N, C-alpha and C positions, 0 to 999 in steps of 0.2 A: 764355745758352741759345740754341740754334738754333731756327729756325721749325719744324723737323721734331719737335723735342722738345715744343714747345707743341702742335703738331697731334696728336701721340701722346697727350699728357696730356688734351687735349680729347676725343679718341676714347675713352680709358679712362673718364673721368668720365661721358661720355655713355652708354656701354654699361652702366655700373653704375646710372645713373639709369633707363635703359630697363628693366633687369632689375627694379628696385624697382617701377616703374610696372606692369609685367606681373604681379608678385606681389600688389600691393596694390589696384589699381583693377579694378572690375568691367568686363566687356566691355559695350559699348552694345547690349544686346539687350532687347527687350520693354519692360517698365516700367523706365525708366532715368532717373536724375537726374545732373546734372553732378557730376563728381568723386565718384561713389559708390564706396565701398570694398567689397571682397569681404567676405562675412559671416564668414569664418574668418581674416581678417587683423587683426592688432593693429598700430597705427601704430608704425613703427620696427623691427618684427620681420620680417626678410626671410629668416630661417632660417639665417643665417651665424653659427655658433658653434663654431669648430673646437676650442676648449679646453673646451667644456662648462660655461661659466660662467653661462649663462642659467638663472635659477630656473624651475622647472616651475609654481609657483603664480603665477597672474596678479597677485595683490596684491603678492607679493615682486618680480615683474618691474617693476611700476609704481613701487615704492619704489626699485629699482635705477636706473630711468630718471630719477627725480627727483634722486637723488644724483649721477648723471652730469651732469645739467643744472646743478646747483648748483656742481659742481666746475668746469665750463666757465665759468660766470659769474665765479667767484672768480679763475680764471686770466686772464680778460679784464680784471678790475679790477687784478690784479697787473701785467700788461703796461702798462695805462694809467698806473699809478703810476710805472713805470720810464721810460716815455716822457716823462711830465710832469717827472720829476726831471732827465732829460737836457736838456729844454728850459729849465728854470729855471737850472741852473748851467753849461750849455754843455759839459759833459763826458760822455763815454760811460759806460755802467754799468761796464764793465771797467776804465776809467781810475779811477773812484772806488774800485773794489776793489783797485787797485794791480796788476792783472794785465796791463794793456796800456799802451802809450804814448799820449799825447794827440795825435790826428790830426784832431780834429773842428774844422771851421771854422763858427762860428755864423752867419756872414754867408750861408751857403748854405742855411739853413733857410728855407722859404717863409713861415713865420709869424714875424714879428719882434715882440718885446715891448719 
């Protein structure tokens, strides 16, 4: 990738985070504590739901958030398992499945067992 692509990606992520901060955090006026959230803000809800999948009930929304977190955690465990398998036998995942040719050189891995 070029440096311009990385700069563009950084600006995109920064603008999205800036938008989230403006929607979620209260302005420092009057009685104010550090990182005080706005009263009508629910963490993670920035109003972006183009497909209309967000439940209207706050309890259902909390359940959906928990399911999303658990799904992400399971995905991380799955990726960790694939990486561990590659490190153990020195073959890429697609080589083990018979989809690709073996081009992996175990001596290039920074962690040697």
